[in-house]
SERO-4910 file (N, C-alpha, C, O; in steps of 0.05 Angstrom, whole numbers):
BEGIN
 pado doro    nc1    nc2    nc3   cac1   cac2   cac3    cc1    cc2    cc3    oc1    oc2    oc3
  Met    A    -28   -296   -319     -3   -285   -309     12   -305   -292      0   -317   -274
  Gly    A     37   -309   -298     52   -329   -284     69   -318   -262     66   -294   -256
  Gly    A     86   -334   -250    104   -324   -229    123   -305   -240    130   -305   -264
  Ile    A    133   -287   -223    153   -267   -232    177   -271   -215    176   -269   -190
  Leu    A    200   -275   -227    226   -278   -214    228   -306   -202    208   -317   -193
  Asn    A    252   -315   -201    258   -340   -188    265   -335   -159    277   -314   -153
  Gly    A    258   -353   -141    265   -348   -113    249   -367    -96    233   -383   -105
  Lys    A    254   -366    -70    240   -383    -51    225   -366    -31    236   -346    -21
  Val    A    202   -374    -25    186   -359     -4    179   -379     17    170   -401     12
  Thr    A    183   -371     42    177   -388     65    151   -380     78    148   -357     86
  Leu    A    132   -398     80    107   -392     95    111   -400    123    111   -424    130
  Met    A    116   -380    141    125   -386    168    104   -397    186    110   -411    205
  Asn    A     79   -390    181     57   -398    199     44   -423    188     35   -423    165
  Asn    A     42   -444    204     30   -469    195      0   -469    195    -13   -486    183
  Asn    A    -12   -449    208    -41   -447    209    -52   -432    185    -39   -412    176
  Pro    A    -75   -439    173    -87   -424    151    -92   -396    159   -103   -391    181
  Val    A    -85   -377    142    -90   -349    148   -120   -344    149   -135   -352    132
  Gly    A   -128   -329    170   -156   -323    173   -171   -341    192   -193   -334    200
  Glu    A   -158   -364    199   -172   -381    219   -163   -373    247   -140   -367    251
  Asp    A   -181   -374    265   -176   -366    293   -166   -391    309   -179   -412    308
  Asp    A   -144   -388    323   -135   -409    341   -148   -407    368   -146   -426    384
  Gly    A   -161   -385    374   -172   -381    400   -174   -352    406   -175   -335    388
  Glu    A   -176   -345    431   -180   -318    439   -157   -300    432   -160   -276    428
  Glu    A   -133   -311    431   -109   -295    426   -112   -280    399   -103   -257    397
  Lys    A   -123   -293    378   -125   -280    352   -151   -265    349   -154   -249    331
  Asp    A   -170   -270    367   -195   -256    364   -193   -226    370   -209   -210    362
  Asp    A   -172   -219    385   -170   -191    393   -151   -176    374   -143   -154    381
  Arg    A   -145   -186    351   -130   -171    332   -145   -146    324   -169   -146    322
  Arg    A   -130   -125    320   -143    -99    314   -159   -102    288   -149   -112    268
  Arg    A   -184    -92    288   -201    -94    265   -192    -76    241   -202    -79    219
  Asn    A   -173    -59    246   -163    -42    224   -137    -54    212   -123    -40    198
  Ser    A   -132    -80    218   -108    -92    207   -113    -99    177   -136   -102    168
  Leu    A    -91   -101    162    -93   -107    134   -106   -134    130   -122   -138    111
  Ala    A    -98   -154    147   -109   -181    144   -139   -181    146   -153   -195    131
  Phe    A   -150   -166    165   -179   -166    169   -193   -155    145   -213   -167    135
  Tyr    A   -184   -132    134   -198   -120    112   -195   -136     86   -213   -137     69
  Val    A   -171   -148     82   -168   -165     58   -188   -188     59   -200   -194     38
  Ser    A   -191   -201     82   -209   -223     84   -238   -214     79   -254   -229     67
  Gln    A   -245   -190     88   -272   -180     83   -277   -176     53   -298   -182     43
  Phe    A   -257   -166     39   -259   -162     10   -262   -188     -5   -279   -191    -23
  Val    A   -245   -208      3   -246   -234    -11   -272   -248     -7   -282   -261    -26
  Asn    A   -284   -246     17   -309   -261     22   -334   -246     15   -356   -256     18
  Tyr    A   -331   -221      5   -354   -205     -2   -369   -217    -26   -356   -223    -47
  Glu    A   -395   -220    -25   -410   -233    -46   -429   -214    -61   -441   -222    -81
  Gly    A   -431   -189    -52   -449   -171    -65   -437   -158    -90   -413   -160    -95
  Asp    A   -454   -146   -106   -445   -132   -130   -439   -103   -125   -423    -90   -139
  Asp    A   -451    -92   -104   -447    -64    -97   -426    -62    -75   -432    -67    -52
  Phe    A   -402    -53    -82   -380    -52    -62   -383    -28    -43   -368    -27    -24
  Ser    A   -401    -10    -49   -404     13    -32   -412      5     -3   -403     19     16
  Gln    A   -428    -16      0   -435    -25     26   -411    -35     42   -409    -30     66
  Leu    A   -393    -48     28   -368    -58     41   -351    -34     49   -339    -34     71
  Val    A   -349    -15     31   -333      9     37   -343     23     62   -327     32     79
  Glu    A   -369     26     64   -381     39     87   -376     24    113   -371     35    134
  Ala    A   -377     -3    111   -372    -20    134   -343    -17    143   -337    -15    167
  Val    A   -325    -15    124   -297    -12    131   -292     15    144   -277     18    163
  Lys    A   -305     36    133   -303     63    145   -312     63    174   -299     76    191
  Gln    A   -335     50    179   -346     50    206   -326     37    226   -322     47    248
  Asp    A   -314     15    217   -294      2    235   -269     19    238   -259     21    260
  Lys    A   -260     31    216   -236     46    216   -238     70    234   -218     78    248
  Tyr    A   -261     83    235   -265    108    250   -282    103    275   -294    122    285
  Ala    A   -283     79    285   -299     72    308   -291     89    333   -308     96    349
  Lys    A   -265     95    336   -256    109    359   -259    139    357   -254    154    376
  Thr    A   -267    149    334   -270    178    330   -298    185    323   -303    205    309
  Gly    A   -318    170    332   -346    176    328   -355    173    299   -374    187    291
  Gly    A   -343    155    284   -351    151    256   -340    171    237   -347    170    213
  Lys    A   -322    189    246   -310    209    229   -280    205    227   -268    196    246
  Pro    A   -268    212    205   -239    210    203   -225    227    225   -235    248    232
  Pro    A   -203    217    235   -189    233    256   -179    259    246   -173    262    222
  Lys    A   -178    279    263   -167    305    255   -138    303    248   -122    290    262
  Ile    A   -130    316    227   -103    314    217    -89    341    221    -99    362    214
  Arg    A    -65    339    233    -49    363    236    -39    372    209    -28    355    193
  Asn    A    -42    397    203    -35    407    176     -6    414    174      1    438    169
  Ser    A     12    395    178     41    400    176     49    398    147     35    387    130
  Lys    A     73    409    141     83    408    114     89    379    105     87    372     81
  Phe    A     96    362    125    102    334    118     76    319    112     76    302     94
  Asn    A     55    325    126     29    313    120     20    321     92      8    304     78
  Lys    A     25    346     85     17    355     58     32    339     36     20    332     16
  Ile    A     57    334     41     73    319     22     62    291     19     57    281     -3
  Gly    A     57    278     42     46    251     41     18    250     28     12    232     13
  Asp    A      2    270     35    -25    271     23    -24    274     -7    -40    262    -22
  Ser    A     -5    289    -17     -2    293    -46      7    268    -60     -4    260    -81
  Ile    A     27    254    -48     37    230    -61     16    208    -61     13    194    -81
  Ile    A      1    205    -40    -18    183    -38    -42    188    -57    -57    169    -63
  Gln    A    -45    213    -67    -66    219    -87    -54    218   -115    -68    225   -134
  Gly    A    -29    210   -118    -17    207   -145     -6    232   -157     -6    236   -181
  Asp    A      4    251   -140     14    276   -149     43    273   -160     62    272   -144
  Leu    A     46    271   -186     72    267   -198     90    291   -195    115    289   -193
  Lys    A     78    314   -195     94    339   -192    108    340   -165    131    347   -163
  Glu    A     93    332   -144    105    332   -117    127    310   -116    147    314   -103
  Leu    A    122    287   -129    142    266   -129    168    276   -142    190    271   -132
  Arg    A    166    290   -165    190    300   -178    205    319   -160    230    319   -159
  Asn    A    190    335   -145    202    354   -127    217    340   -104    239    348    -97
  Gln    A    205    319    -93    218    304    -72    243    289    -81    263    287    -67
  Val    A    242    278   -106    264    263   -116    287    281   -124    310    275   -118
  Phe    A    282    303   -137    304    320   -148    314    340   -127    338    347   -127
  Val    A    296    350   -110    304    372    -91    310    361    -63    328    371    -50
  Tyr    A    293    342    -54    295    334    -26    301    304    -23    291    291     -5
  Phe    A    318    294    -41    323    265    -41    337    255    -15    334    232     -8
  Lys    A    350    273     -1    363    265     24    343    256     45    350    243     64
  His    A    317    264     41    296    257     59    277    235     47    255    231     57
  Ile    A    286    222     26    268    205     11    258    181     28    237    170     21
  Asn    A    273    173     48    265    150     65    249    158     90    244    142    108
  Arg    A    241    184     91    228    194    115    202    180    121    186    175    103
  Pro    A    197    172    146    171    161    154    151    184    159    158    203    173
  Tyr    A    127    182    149    107    203    152     88    194    174     75    172    172
  Lys    A     85    210    195     70    202    219     41    209    217     30    212    195
  Asp    A     28    210    240     -1    216    242    -17    197    226    -15    173    230
  His    A    -34    206    208    -52    188    193    -38    171    172    -50    153    161
  His    A    -12    177    167      3    161    148     17    137    162     30    121    149
  Leu    A     14    135    188     22    111    203     51    103    200     58     79    200
  Gly    A     69    123    196     97    117    193    104    107    166    127     97    162
  Asn    A     87    109    147     93    100    119    112    119    106    111    143    110
  Ser    A    130    108     90    147    124     73    132    129     47    110    119     43
  Leu    A    144    146     29    132    150      3    129    124    -13    110    120    -27
  Met    A    149    106     -9    148     81    -23    124     64    -13    111     51    -29
  His    A    119     64     13     95     51     24     70     61      9     53     45      1
  Met    A     68     87      8     43     99     -4     40     91    -33     17     85    -42
  Met    A     61     90    -48     60     83    -76     52     54    -79     36     47    -97
  Cys    A     62     37    -62     55      8    -64     27      4    -55     13    -13    -67
  Gln    A     18     18    -35    -10     15    -26    -30     22    -47    -51      8    -50
  Glu    A    -24     43    -63    -43     52    -83    -38     40   -111    -53     45   -130
  Gly    A    -17     24   -113    -10     11   -138      2     30   -159     -3     27   -183
  Tyr    A     17     50   -150     28     70   -168     55     60   -179     76     70   -171
  Tyr    A     54     41   -198     79     31   -209     95     53   -223    119     54   -219
  Pro    A     83     70   -240     99     91   -253    113    109   -233    136    118   -238
  Met    A    101    115   -210    113    132   -190    136    117   -176    157    128   -172
  Leu    A    132     91   -170    153     75   -158    177     73   -176    200     75   -167
  Asn    A    172     68   -201    193     66   -221    209     92   -223    233     92   -226
  Tyr    A    194    114   -223    208    141   -224    225    145   -199    247    156   -201
  Leu    A    214    137   -176    228    141   -151    255    128   -150    275    140   -141
  Ile    A    257    103   -159    282     88   -157    301     92   -180    324     82   -179
  Asn    A    293    106   -201    310    110   -224    332    131   -218    325    154   -213
  Pro    A    357    123   -217    379    142   -210    380    167   -228    389    188   -220
  Ser    A    372    164   -253    374    185   -272    356    209   -266    359    231   -277
  Asn    A    336    205   -248    318    226   -240    327    243   -217    314    263   -210
  Arg    A    350    236   -205    360    250   -182    381    271   -189    393    271   -211
  Asn    A    384    289   -171    406    309   -173    433    294   -172    436    276   -155
  Asp    A    452    302   -188    478    289   -189    492    290   -162    510    274   -157
  Ser    A    485    309   -146    499    312   -120    488    294    -98    500    292    -77
  Asp    A    466    280   -104    454    262    -84    468    236    -83    471    222   -104
  Ser    A    478    229    -59    493    204    -57    480    184    -38    489    161    -36
  Asn    A    458    191    -24    446    172     -6    430    151    -21    423    155    -44
  Glu    A    425    129     -7    412    106    -20    383    104    -12    375    112     10
  Ile    A    367     92    -29    339     87    -23    337     62     -6    350     42    -11
  Asp    A    321     63     15    315     40     32    291     26     20    269     37     20
  Phe    A    294      2     10    272    -13     -3    255    -28     17    234    -38     10
  Ser    A    263    -29     42    247    -44     62    245    -28     88    249    -38    110
  Pro    A    237     -2     86    232     13    111    207      2    125    189     -7    111
  Lys    A    207      3    151    184     -8    166    166     14    176    176     35    186
  Asn    A    140     10    173    121     30    183    114     23    212    128      6    224
  Glu    A     94     35    223     87     31    252     77      3    258     76     -5    281
  Arg    A     70    -12    237     61    -39    241     83    -59    232     77    -83    227
  Asn    A    107    -49    230    130    -65    223    128    -78    195    138    -99    189
  Arg    A    113    -64    177    110    -74    150    126    -58    130    125    -33    130
  Pro    A    142    -72    113    156    -58     92    137    -53     68    115    -63     68
  Pro    A    145    -37     49    127    -31     26    116    -55     12     94    -54      2
  Leu    A    131    -77     10    122   -101     -4     94   -110      6     77   -118    -10
  Phe    A     90   -109     32     65   -117     44     41   -101     33     20   -112     29
  Leu    A     46    -75     30     24    -57     22     16    -61     -7     -5    -50    -16
  Cys    A     32    -75    -23     24    -81    -50     -1    -98    -51    -15    -99    -72
  Phe    A     -8   -112    -29    -30   -130    -28    -55   -118    -15    -74   -132     -8
  Thr    A    -54    -91    -11    -77    -78      0   -101    -81    -18    -99    -74    -42
  Pro    A   -124    -90     -9   -148    -93    -26   -158    -65    -35   -154    -46    -20
  Pro    A   -170    -63    -58   -179    -37    -68   -196    -21    -48   -194      3    -47
  Thr    A   -213    -35    -33   -231    -22    -15   -217    -10      9   -229      6     24
  Ser    A   -192    -17     13   -177     -7     36   -155     12     29   -140     22     46
  Thr    A   -152     18      3   -132     38     -5   -144     66      0   -168     69      5
  Tyr    A   -127     86      0   -137    113      4   -157    121    -17   -179    131    -11
  Asn    A   -150    116    -42   -168    124    -64   -193    107    -65   -215    117    -72
  Gly    A   -191     82    -57   -215     65    -56   -234     73    -34   -258     73    -38
  Met    A   -223     81    -11   -240     91     10   -253    118      3   -276    123     11
  Lys    A   -239    134    -12   -249    161    -19   -268    161    -42   -289    173    -41
  Asn    A   -261    146    -63   -276    147    -88   -293    122    -93   -310    122   -111
  Gly    A   -289    101    -78   -303     76    -82   -290     58   -104   -270     65   -115
  Val    A   -303     36   -109   -293     17   -129   -316     10   -147   -340     12   -140
  Asp    A   -310      1   -172   -330     -6   -191   -340    -35   -186   -331    -48   -167
  Asn    A   -357    -45   -203   -369    -71   -200   -348    -94   -203   -353   -116   -194
  Glu    A   -325    -88   -215   -304   -108   -218   -284   -106   -196   -264   -120   -196
  Gly    A   -288    -88   -177   -270    -85   -154   -247    -67   -159   -228    -67   -143
  Asn    A   -247    -52   -181   -225    -34   -187   -231     -6   -175   -253      3   -175
  Val    A   -210      7   -166   -213     34   -154   -222     53   -175   -211     54   -198
  Ile    A   -242     69   -169   -252     90   -187   -232    113   -188   -226    125   -167
  Ala    A   -220    119   -211   -200    139   -213   -212    167   -216   -227    172   -235
  Met    A   -206    184   -198   -215    212   -199   -192    231   -193   -180    230   -171
  Lys    A   -185    248   -212   -163    266   -208   -170    287   -187   -190    300   -189
  Pro    A   -152    291   -167   -157    312   -146   -159    339   -159   -145    345   -179
  Glu    A   -176    356   -148   -180    383   -160   -155    400   -159   -151    417   -177
  Asp    A   -137    396   -139   -113    413   -138    -91    404   -156    -70    417   -157
  Ile    A    -95    382   -171    -76    374   -192    -87    383   -219   -106    371   -229
  Glu    A    -75    404   -230    -87    417   -253    -83    401   -279   -101    398   -295
  Gln    A    -59    390   -283    -52    377   -308    -54    347   -306    -45    335   -286
  Asn    A    -65    334   -326    -67    305   -326    -39    292   -326    -36    270   -315
  Thr    A    -20    306   -338      7    295   -338     21    295   -311     42    284   -307
  Asp    A      9    309   -292     20    310   -265      5    291   -246      9    292   -221
  Trp    A    -11    273   -257    -27    255   -240    -23    226   -249    -23    220   -272
  Cys    A    -20    209   -229    -18    180   -233    -44    167   -224    -51    171   -200
  Lys    A    -57    152   -241    -82    139   -233    -76    115   -215    -55    103   -217
  Pro    A    -95    108   -197    -91     85   -179    -87     60   -196   -100     57   -217
  Gly    A    -70     43   -188    -63     19   -204    -81     -5   -199    -92     -8   -177
  Gly    A    -83    -21   -219    -98    -46   -217    -79    -70   -212    -56    -65   -205
  Pro    A    -88    -95   -215    -72   -118   -210    -45   -118   -225    -24   -125   -213
  Lys    A    -45   -110   -251    -20   -111   -266      0    -91   -255     24    -97   -253
  Ser    A     -9    -67   -248      8    -47   -236     20    -57   -210     43    -52   -204
  Arg    A      4    -70   -194     13    -80   -168     33   -103   -172     53   -105   -158
  Glu    A     28   -119   -192     47   -141   -199     74   -129   -206     95   -139   -198
  Asn    A     74   -107   -221     99    -94   -229    113    -81   -205    138    -81   -204
  Cys    A     98    -71   -186    110    -60   -162    124    -82   -146    147    -78   -137
  Val    A    111   -105   -144    124   -127   -129    149   -137   -144    170   -141   -131
  Lys    A    147   -139   -170    170   -148   -186    193   -129   -182    216   -137   -179
  Leu    A    188   -103   -183    209    -83   -180    222    -84   -153    247    -82   -151
  Leu    A    206    -88   -132    218    -91   -105    235   -115   -102    257   -114    -91
  Leu    A    226   -138   -112    241   -163   -111    267   -161   -127    287   -172   -118
  Glu    A    266   -147   -149    290   -144   -166    311   -127   -151    335   -129   -157
  Asn    A    302   -111   -132    320    -94   -117    327   -106    -90    335    -91    -72
  Gly    A    324   -132    -87    334   -146    -64    316   -147    -40    325   -155    -18
  Val    A    291   -140    -43    272   -142    -20    268   -171    -12    264   -188    -29
  Asp    A    269   -177     14    265   -204     25    236   -210     28    222   -197     44
  Pro    A    225   -229     13    196   -235     15    188   -249     41    165   -254     46
  Asn    A    208   -257     57    203   -272     82    203   -254    106    202   -264    129
  Glu    A    204   -227    103    202   -209    125    175   -212    138    155   -219    125
  Lys    A    173   -206    165    149   -209    180    139   -182    190    155   -164    194
  Asp    A    113   -180    195    101   -156    207     94   -161    236    104   -181    248
  Phe    A     78   -144    247     72   -146    276     53   -169    282     50   -177    306
  His    A     41   -181    262     25   -206    266     42   -231    262     32   -253    264
  Asp    A     68   -227    256     86   -249    249     78   -261    222     84   -284    217
  Phe    A     65   -245    205     58   -254    178     79   -245    158     92   -225    163
  Thr    A     82   -260    137     98   -252    114     80   -241     92     56   -243     94
  Ala    A     92   -230     71     76   -221     49     60   -243     36     38   -238     25
  Leu    A     70   -267     37     56   -290     25     30   -296     39     11   -304     26
  His    A     29   -291     65      3   -294     79    -18   -276     67    -41   -285     62
  Tyr    A    -11   -251     62    -31   -232     51    -37   -238     22    -60   -235     14
  Ala    A    -17   -247      7    -22   -255    -20    -41   -279    -21    -58   -281    -38
  Ser    A    -38   -297     -1    -56   -320      1    -85   -312      7   -104   -323     -4
  Ile    A    -88   -293     26   -114   -284     33   -128   -272      9   -152   -276      5
  Trp    A   -113   -257     -7   -125   -243    -30   -126   -260    -55   -136   -252    -76
  Gly    A   -115   -285    -54   -115   -302    -77    -96   -293    -99   -103   -297   -122
  Ala    A    -74   -281    -92    -56   -270   -112    -28   -282   -113    -10   -269   -123
  Val    A    -25   -306   -102      1   -318    -99     15   -322   -126     39   -318   -129
  Asn    A     -1   -331   -146     11   -339   -172     25   -317   -187     44   -322   -201
  Tyr    A     16   -292   -183     29   -271   -198     39   -248   -181     49   -228   -191
  Tyr    A     39   -251   -154     49   -230   -137     76   -238   -124     91   -220   -117
  Leu    A     81   -264   -120    105   -272   -108    118   -295   -123    104   -310   -136
  Pro    A    144   -299   -121    158   -321   -135    150   -347   -124    143   -349   -100
  Thr    A    150   -368   -141    144   -395   -132    167   -413   -136    166   -437   -130
***
């Protein structure tokens, strides 16, 4: 797979990603995307379940090893459905509630929009459906924000590089020996046609391509002052995730 789209990407940080300059970087939160991507890349075992458990322990260290309690709001339910690949809920949000399509979802969704969630799980078919104007009500005139920022100042492009072991479905269902998320349809989604399976590398490549085609700036920075290229470098995906 070669580069996609022409363009220039600026690597803003002169230091190799993952190397510590001193104490300042040692205190980075262990639940950061950079930390978990590096754990996935350096993992040498064949059984990824051990890595998944280690990630879970770090992620829930402040809550006694258990996931934090989630408030059962209607907005959380929408986010929960989308992140599990619920196409029926996506159609409802696009056609009926498009005026709220850029809404940030709080609590355990960390300020992610629906676009963030789709990019994190590699749901290219869902992302493509979301941005297609023909799927909206004719009366909707508001525009999609392709670079909304979550609580970590990351736009959806960054989440395209989430390693399988740190996606929602990867944490819940695990990954196979090749590092791909094990696809399991949620029980509350009755029809297979209403479900989108977690995406692999090709689906994530298509998500990135779609975002870049719609004017997303690949040089945006997050709260670590990293660009998307830093994360692509950590995961070894520069050649087919970002333009060269």
